[in-house]
C-alpha positions as CSV (number, residue, x, y, z in Angstrom):
1,M,-45.4,6.3,-8.3
2,S,-45.8,2.9,-9.6
3,Q,-48.4,1.2,-11.9
4,E,-49.3,-1.0,-8.7
5,D,-49.1,1.9,-6.5
6,A,-51.7,3.7,-8.5
7,A,-54.0,0.8,-9.1
8,A,-53.9,0.4,-5.1
9,A,-54.7,3.9,-4.9
10,W,-57.8,3.7,-7.6
11,R,-59.3,0.7,-5.7
12,A,-59.2,2.3,-2.2
13,A,-60.8,5.4,-3.5
14,R,-63.5,3.2,-5.7
15,T,-63.9,1.5,-2.2
16,Q,-64.5,4.5,-0.3
17,K,-66.8,6.0,-2.7
18,S,-68.8,2.6,-2.8
19,C,-69.1,3.0,0.9
20,L,-70.2,6.7,0.7
21,H,-73.1,5.7,-1.7
22,S,-74.2,2.9,0.2
23,E,-75.1,4.9,3.3
24,K,-78.6,4.7,4.3
25,P,-80.7,7.9,5.2
26,E,-81.4,8.2,8.8
27,G,-85.3,8.1,9.7
28,D,-88.2,5.5,10.4
29,G,-90.7,4.4,8.2
30,E,-90.7,4.7,4.3
31,S,-88.3,7.5,4.3
32,S,-85.6,5.0,5.4
33,K,-86.2,2.7,2.3
34,A,-85.2,5.4,-0.2
35,A,-82.7,5.1,-2.5
36,P,-78.9,4.9,-1.3
37,S,-77.7,8.5,-0.4
38,T,-74.8,10.1,-1.9
39,G,-74.0,12.0,1.0
40,W,-75.1,15.4,-0.8
41,G,-77.6,17.8,0.5
42,P,-80.5,18.9,-1.8
43,M,-78.9,22.0,-2.9
44,E,-75.6,20.4,-3.9
45,A,-77.4,17.2,-5.4
46,T,-79.4,20.2,-7.6
47,W,-76.3,22.1,-8.3
48,R,-74.4,18.8,-9.4
49,A,-77.5,17.8,-11.7
50,G,-77.4,21.2,-13.0
51,T,-74.2,21.7,-14.1
52,L,-73.7,18.1,-15.8
53,P,-74.1,18.9,-19.2
54,F,-71.3,21.7,-18.7
55,R,-68.9,19.0,-17.2
56,L,-69.2,16.7,-20.1
57,A,-69.0,19.5,-22.7
58,H,-65.5,20.6,-20.8
59,N,-64.5,17.1,-20.6
60,S,-65.2,16.2,-24.5
61,L,-63.2,19.7,-25.4
62,A,-60.3,18.8,-22.7
63,L,-59.7,15.6,-24.4
64,N,-58.6,17.5,-27.9
65,W,-55.4,18.9,-25.7
66,K,-54.8,15.8,-23.3
67,A,-53.0,12.7,-23.7
68,R,-55.1,9.4,-24.0
69,T,-55.9,8.0,-20.7
70,R,-54.3,4.8,-21.9
71,P,-52.1,4.5,-25.4
72,S,-54.3,1.9,-26.8
73,W,-57.7,3.7,-26.4
74,N,-59.1,6.3,-29.2
75,R,-60.6,9.4,-28.8
76,Q,-64.1,8.1,-28.8
77,L,-63.4,5.1,-26.2
78,D,-61.6,7.9,-23.9
79,Q,-64.4,10.2,-24.3
80,A,-67.2,7.6,-23.4
81,V,-65.1,6.6,-20.3
82,V,-64.3,10.2,-19.1
83,S,-68.2,10.7,-19.9
84,L,-69.3,7.8,-17.7
85,K,-67.1,8.7,-14.7
86,T,-68.4,12.2,-14.7
87,C,-71.7,11.2,-14.7
88,Y,-71.5,8.6,-12.0
89,D,-69.4,11.1,-9.6
90,N,-72.3,13.6,-10.1
91,T,-75.6,12.0,-10.2
92,P,-77.3,9.9,-7.6
93,L,-77.0,5.9,-8.3
94,S,-80.4,4.5,-9.5
95,A,-80.5,1.8,-12.3
96,P,-82.6,4.0,-14.7
97,L,-80.4,6.9,-14.5
98,I,-76.8,4.8,-14.8
99,R,-78.5,3.0,-17.8
100,L,-79.6,6.4,-19.4
101,F,-76.1,7.4,-19.4
102,A,-74.6,4.0,-20.2
103,D,-76.8,4.1,-23.5
104,R,-75.6,7.7,-24.4
105,A,-71.9,7.2,-23.7
106,V,-71.4,6.5,-27.5
107,P,-72.7,9.3,-29.5
108,A,-75.2,7.9,-31.9
109,S,-73.1,9.7,-34.6
110,L,-70.5,7.1,-33.9
111,V,-72.9,4.0,-34.9
112,P,-71.5,2.6,-37.9
113,E,-73.1,2.5,-41.3
114,G,-73.7,0.0,-43.6
115,V,-75.8,-2.4,-41.2
116,S,-79.4,-3.0,-41.3
117,R,-81.7,-3.3,-38.3
118,V,-84.8,-5.3,-38.3
119,P,-86.9,-5.2,-34.9
120,Q,-89.0,-8.2,-33.9
121,D,-91.9,-8.5,-31.6
122,L,-92.2,-11.7,-30.0
123,G,-95.0,-10.9,-27.8
124,G,-95.6,-10.5,-24.3
125,D,-93.5,-7.2,-24.2
126,L,-90.5,-8.9,-25.6
127,K,-88.8,-7.3,-28.8
128,V,-85.5,-8.4,-30.4
129,S,-83.5,-7.0,-33.1
130,W,-81.5,-8.5,-35.9
131,T,-78.3,-6.5,-36.8
132,F,-76.4,-7.8,-40.1
133,P,-74.3,-5.9,-42.8
134,S,-76.7,-4.3,-45.4
135,A,-74.5,-5.9,-48.3
136,L,-76.3,-9.2,-47.4
137,G,-79.9,-8.1,-47.8
138,H,-81.2,-10.7,-45.3
139,Q,-80.0,-11.9,-41.8
140,A,-80.4,-15.5,-43.5
141,D,-77.6,-15.0,-45.8
142,A,-75.1,-13.9,-42.9
143,E,-72.0,-16.4,-42.4
144,R,-72.5,-17.0,-38.5
145,F,-75.2,-16.1,-36.0
146,I,-74.6,-14.3,-33.0
147,L,-76.8,-14.1,-29.8
148,Y,-75.5,-10.9,-28.0
149,V,-76.5,-10.6,-24.5
150,H,-75.9,-7.2,-22.9
151,S,-75.4,-6.1,-19.3
152,P,-78.7,-4.9,-17.6
153,V,-76.6,-1.5,-17.2
154,Y,-77.5,-0.8,-21.3
155,T,-80.5,-1.3,-23.2
156,S,-80.4,-2.9,-26.8
157,S,-81.9,0.1,-28.5
158,G,-79.3,2.7,-27.1
159,A,-76.3,4.0,-28.9
160,T,-73.9,2.1,-27.1
161,I,-74.9,-1.2,-27.9
162,R,-76.0,-0.7,-31.3
163,G,-72.5,0.8,-31.7
164,L,-70.8,-2.3,-30.5
165,V,-73.4,-4.8,-32.1
166,S,-73.0,-3.0,-35.4
167,R,-69.0,-3.7,-35.8
168,L,-69.5,-7.0,-34.4
169,A,-71.5,-7.6,-37.4
170,L,-69.4,-6.1,-39.8
171,A,-66.3,-7.5,-38.5
172,C,-67.6,-11.3,-38.5
173,T,-70.3,-11.0,-41.4
174,A,-72.5,-12.0,-39.0
175,A,-76.0,-11.6,-38.0
176,V,-76.2,-10.5,-34.5
177,L,-79.6,-10.7,-32.4
178,T,-80.1,-8.5,-29.6
179,V,-82.7,-9.1,-26.6
180,D,-84.6,-6.2,-25.0
181,Y,-84.8,-8.5,-21.9
182,R,-86.4,-7.4,-18.5
183,P,-83.2,-6.1,-16.8
184,P,-82.8,-6.2,-12.8
185,P,-83.1,-4.7,-10.7
186,E,-86.5,-3.3,-12.1
187,G,-87.3,-7.2,-13.1
188,D,-86.1,-10.4,-11.4
189,R,-83.1,-12.4,-12.7
190,E,-85.6,-15.5,-13.6
191,G,-87.6,-13.0,-15.6
192,A,-84.3,-12.2,-17.6
193,V,-83.5,-15.7,-18.0
194,R,-86.8,-16.6,-19.2
195,D,-86.8,-13.9,-21.9
196,L,-83.5,-15.0,-23.2
197,A,-84.2,-18.5,-23.3
198,K,-87.4,-17.4,-25.3
199,A,-85.4,-15.5,-27.6
200,Y,-83.0,-18.1,-28.2
201,R,-85.6,-20.7,-29.0
202,W,-87.1,-18.2,-31.3
203,M,-83.9,-17.6,-33.0
204,V,-82.9,-21.1,-34.0
205,T,-86.4,-21.7,-35.7
206,Q,-85.3,-19.0,-38.2
207,P,-84.1,-19.8,-41.7
208,A,-80.3,-21.0,-42.0
209,V,-80.0,-20.7,-38.1
210,T,-78.9,-24.1,-36.5
211,P,-78.5,-24.3,-32.7
212,A,-74.6,-25.7,-33.5
213,G,-74.3,-22.4,-35.5
214,V,-75.5,-19.8,-32.9
215,I,-72.6,-18.1,-30.5
216,V,-73.6,-16.8,-27.5
């Protein structure tokens, strides 16, 4: 099978799965407004959720003896992708559950050392965090400043984003600001934009930070 045929087959399988997950349960009233159905019965859903830790452990061990999914991927990235796919295939789709798995796709043990993380409370339930190389001593000593806006699939405190932001700070000698904004679908899009705008306005008032020197 050529690479193009494999990609087409993968897209077709994903489309079929998306249709399956978008099916609405039958019935009237409030029950018809429930979360999208996976097509599983209660027993199968319980079995899948109960055996998920074993599936994840099996995948982690199996990666020691199988070739990389892609030659350019290291073992940590391969493990994260396989874990996310396994969770997606064996759990009902809901934003909080997807976010829970996405935050833990990268183990906390893989978050780089040598960085400092300084949380700040901006009020109104909005929290931000500076991440910068510990060798700098203070975020104002950084060579550049980055406002990192993560996907609503993640949280800024999760190991996945902390690992990525830590590597970014070390590679760029930068102070990176992450924002714990209100993510959709729990919050509306306008609320997320207001949180990010508030964080940006606060950021440019900090020592050594100018609007022209901020990378978003």
